[in-house]
Steps between C-alpha positions, in 0.01 A plus 500: 500500500331386179626209297628740235695684771648168615605420142649847456709451816631168365591652164660805664717280720636266230350594165787726394740205499614371162285221363753215512723561199245701300516866396201599719426519871257268676238778502551581133463132412177468698354816349597394149335159540181676614536749214509218245204329669300822469606541136340161428178598684557233763243477779580687824603181679769429241623859497549485877655151473742633237585795724565275800630183331846542657392622844665187639839647405414816694383341823775240532876547490680361197848576363494815288748359247350222288846339484475433875182293467565133568140391534158621398353760735144369440386862495179404322392288799604761756317769306189290437466422872529870584252596229251226598464667840401826331340421162272243335652201317469683166799706617703255710470186287643639173789636708556154651512355150708761316831316548353165391358695203857588393597133521181410310564750222856373462356152448211590270605807298802429280593870481445597863842410642682725252298797631612453862742748650834373625379528861184302418713224349699479825186479713338251261780254580446552874124458455529159336539582130231439240211280609473141392195404293340359815566819697361712217182291485459533877561878481218528245260358760567792736197729511702819447767369262392717205511812716844399628628470144375853429678632810814317395500672163449843661776411746732432207404831334545706817874556471524819292725773639328838505148387408243749633227336708244587764609496865400242758261742670315530168379142555340584837139456382575165338694376803242607756209377286651154462604480865137564597401189298729264691301201626 
């Protein structure tokens, strides 16, 4: 089984589920984030990271209804660990940082919070709210923080019901090419 086949199995098993209070499924959200990454001519590593940024939600059980969440699922850490076993850091590290990127943007962009969906506002509270100035300065020292901010913005965009995108299998060459570069 190739890595793309493994990813397809994961998305087939749980990807059709609603994306936690949004008007898209988990698969649609992932594909839309990758779609927006491609539209901005992002490098292959960021396109794949955008596609798989929420894989942690798919490989670990969490309540389907956002109202049932009482603590943060830390899906970015779960997903980053899974990705690090299969891809180079250019894929796994921006995924690890995409939740802190939301907190960072809330602290540094005065208009960012108003763009968050209702579900993202709920999870922001569980994730610690906007960063303090110290946390934001520390985040900026992370090697992949700029890439994580880009993924975060595509994540926020990827919630459009009915948007036509490529399928997961269409990313096979990117996925397999990046997996071959894993250290």
